[in-house]
C-alpha positions, -999 to +999 in steps of 0.1 A: +328-198-119+317-165-101+284-150-111+276-114-100+240-104-084+232-070-093+203-044-083+177-053-108+158-022-126+137-007-100+110+013-120+103+044-137+122+073-121+134+049-091+173+051-091+182+034-057+171+014-029+179+001+005+191-036+013+167-046+037+171-081+044+195-109+035+178-140+035+210-159+027+245-158+043+281-166+028+287-202+023+249-210+021+239-233-009+213-215-032+191-227-059+183-209-092+153-185-085+156-187-050+152-157-029+189-140-017+174-107-005+149-078-004+153-042-014+132-015-005+124+013-025+106+046-022+074+025-029+075-010-033+097-041-019+116-058-045+130-095-043+161-105-057+162-140-070+194-161-076+206-163-114+221-196-110+225-226-085+256-226-065+271-212-032+267-177-020+306-167-017+303-133-009+278-103+001+289-069-012+262-047+000+253-054+037+216-050+050+208-008+054+231+001+026+220+021-001+226+006-037+219+022-071+204+006-102+229-022-115+247-019-083+267-053-072+251-072-044+269-104-041+289-131-058+278-165-063+301-196-070+283-218-094+281-254-088+270-279-064+304-280-047+315-243-043+340-235-021+337-219+014+336-181+012+367-163+026+365-146+058+353-111+056+369-094+084+347-113+108+351-142+129+332-170+116+302-178+143+304-213+155+270-215+161+257-204+127+257-238+110+234-254+135+213-227+134+208-227+097+202-262+100+177-261+125+149-249+098+158-257+062+122-241+051+125-208+036+098-185+053+079-159+030+099-129+025+070-106+033+064-125+068+103-124+076+100-085+072+073-081+094+088-106+119+121-082+117+101-050+123+082-062+153+112-083+168+095-116+165+114-147+164+091-177+169+062-178+150+042-213+142+042-212+104+010-227+089+025-231+050+041-259+034+064-277+057+062-251+082+068-223+063+057-190+079+033-169+058+026-132+063-008-141+078+009-162+110+029-131+116-002-110+116-020-136+138+010-133+162+010-098+164-027-100+172-022-125+200-001-109+229+026-131+239+025-143+276+045-122+298+070-145+317+061-150+356+095-140+369+117-121+344+145-102+361+140-066+355+165-032+360+158-007+385+124+010+381+136+045+381+154+044+349+161+075+326+130+084+302+158+079+272+159+043+285+122+039+279+121+053+245+131+034+212+146+048+182+139+032+149+149+044+114+120+051+092+116+030+059+122+044+025+087+041+021+076+059+053+104+086+044+089+091+012+053+092+023+061+120+047+081+141+022+051+140-006+027+147+019+047+179+031+057+188-006+021+188-012+010+211+014+038+233+004+032+234-033-006+234-038-031+257-027-050+231-006-086+238+001-112+215+010-151+216+007-175+193+023-210+177+019-229+147+031-248+119+010-281+097+022-264+064+015-301+048+014-306+042-021-270+028-028-275+004+001-307-009-007-294-015-045-263-032-031-284-056-008-309-063-037-285-072-060-254-084-041-259-119-043-269-120-077-236-098-088-212-123-067-227-153-084-224-138-118-192-119-119-173-141-087-166-108-067-184-089-040-204-059-050-192-030-025-195+007-022-161+016-041-175+012-075-207+031-068-181+061-056-157+056-086-189+056-110-203+086-092-166+106-097-162+095-132-196+112-138-188+144-117-150+145-135-166+147-170-188+174-159-160+192-138-129+187-158-104+209-141-105+184-108-089+159-134-062+179-146-029+189-133-005+220-135+027+217-157+047+247-152+026+275-167+002+248-184-028+231-175-031+196-185-065+183-189-067+143-190-096+131-213-094+095-195-097+090-156-070+066-141-085+063-104-062+062-075-075+040-045-058+050-012-048+016+008-036+013+041-009-013+046+013-027+074+042-008+061+025+026+049-002+041+028-001+033-007-023+043-037-026+017-066-043+028-097-071+017-118-063+028-153-092+038-178-117+035-152-143+056-170-144+027-191-151+002-166-183-014-157-192-021-117-178-056-121-147-048-135-140-019-113-148-043-081-126-070-096-095-046-102-099-029-063-098-064-049-068-076-073-049-043-063-061-044-027-047-080-022-012-069-041-008-036-018-015-059+014+009-083+005+036-056-006+034-070-044+026-037-062+048-028-089+058+007-093+040+010-127+008+001-108+012+033-088+021+059-115-004+078-137-032+086-115-055+114-123-079+115-092-078+095-062-103+082-035-096+077+000-120+057+022-113+066+061-146+052+068-131+016+069-111+029+101-143+047+118-135+081+104-162+103+107-148+138+089-112+143+079-095+166+050-076+145+031-043+156+015-038+158-025-016+132-039+005+153-065+003+160-092-033+156-092-060+184-083-082+166-063-090+139-038-122+126-023-124+115+012-153+091+021-163+084+056-180+061+082-216+055+075-236+068+103-273+066+112-285+104+120-318+121+123-326+142+090-353+163+078-371+148+050-400+162+035-410+183+070-404+149+092-377+138+111-363+105+099-332+084+107-310+079+076-275+063+067-253+096+063-220+096+053-195+130+054-175+135+019-146+158+016-129+170-014-097+185-010-085+202-043-058+227-055-072+261-056-047+272-083-065+252-110-100+245-095-123+272-083-146+270-054-173+267-078-161+237-095-154+220-063-185+224-049-204+213-082-182+181-085-193+175-049-230+181-053-228+157-088-212+129-067-237+133-040-267+134-065-253+102-082-252+083-050-286+095-035-302+085-069-280+058-085-304+055-116-285+088-126-252+069-134-272+046-157-287+075-176-257+099-174-276+125-158 
């Protein structure tokens, strides 16, 4: 009996995907729920498990092909003793069987993807039974491989084209490029800047971080302070939390906070729903959970939709100043930057303070300059005196 393997539902508004990697080949035995392949969509990687136990008899959609929802991917012959697959216009490779038998432990899909993208073939696995995990690949990339002592090389005088490498952009990278350019072409984007003295936030965090970790089981970071400060400012300047729909302005009476996160495959923006209703601890837990999913490529489409405002922290990479690009259809995005000690004039005296530049990019079609400046000033005030957040001032 033959069972069809089809493309699963990919998420709201997602109609197609690219077959990224096949983990099994025709003739391989498969177990129920064993991973057959990975599909790459605009935003996430979707793993396709085997619906039955048996033998993979045919691969219909090869790696690199674009497939729609419910398209046929493969055929599986059910049972333990399924017949070998028919030849598919290709001569069977004599060495395929020994190669497959060399390692009968399936590496993590995310690890396989990273290895393929970086042309790695021999990574020492630390998982169960020697399984290669994503962390193993990242460690291998961080440690340069030794160069062979006497490797034969082609003549040095080579054409420039021979020293270039052309790699097809992933669907995620294509989507990032398109959306960012669309944002610039559509919105009347403008950026306003300010700076914040982080002394009080850092002191408050240092005073309570151990107690906070002990009680809530999560570290107290700066992101919860910035999220709270933005929620506070959005309540006063609601147009920054709105969007344009045709000739209408849609005001959101809630805050779904997008937290931009860099991953090995590109920038993603997981969304914390109803952040305006959350405590510091709940926000930190949500950020930690979504951040871990983003790094592992496990975010679902639903977890990256519905944001009303975004925070982007370039400071973790050392950025001192930048102009973040809007995340459509949102009308505002706050850029955080590196905390740097700088001489400041305080009460007529020069003192050293930990300062951070803030940048608010906004859609000038809906947000006026006064509203944008007011928003940034309110964020600054809340962070320089965190007690204002408790008093809603």
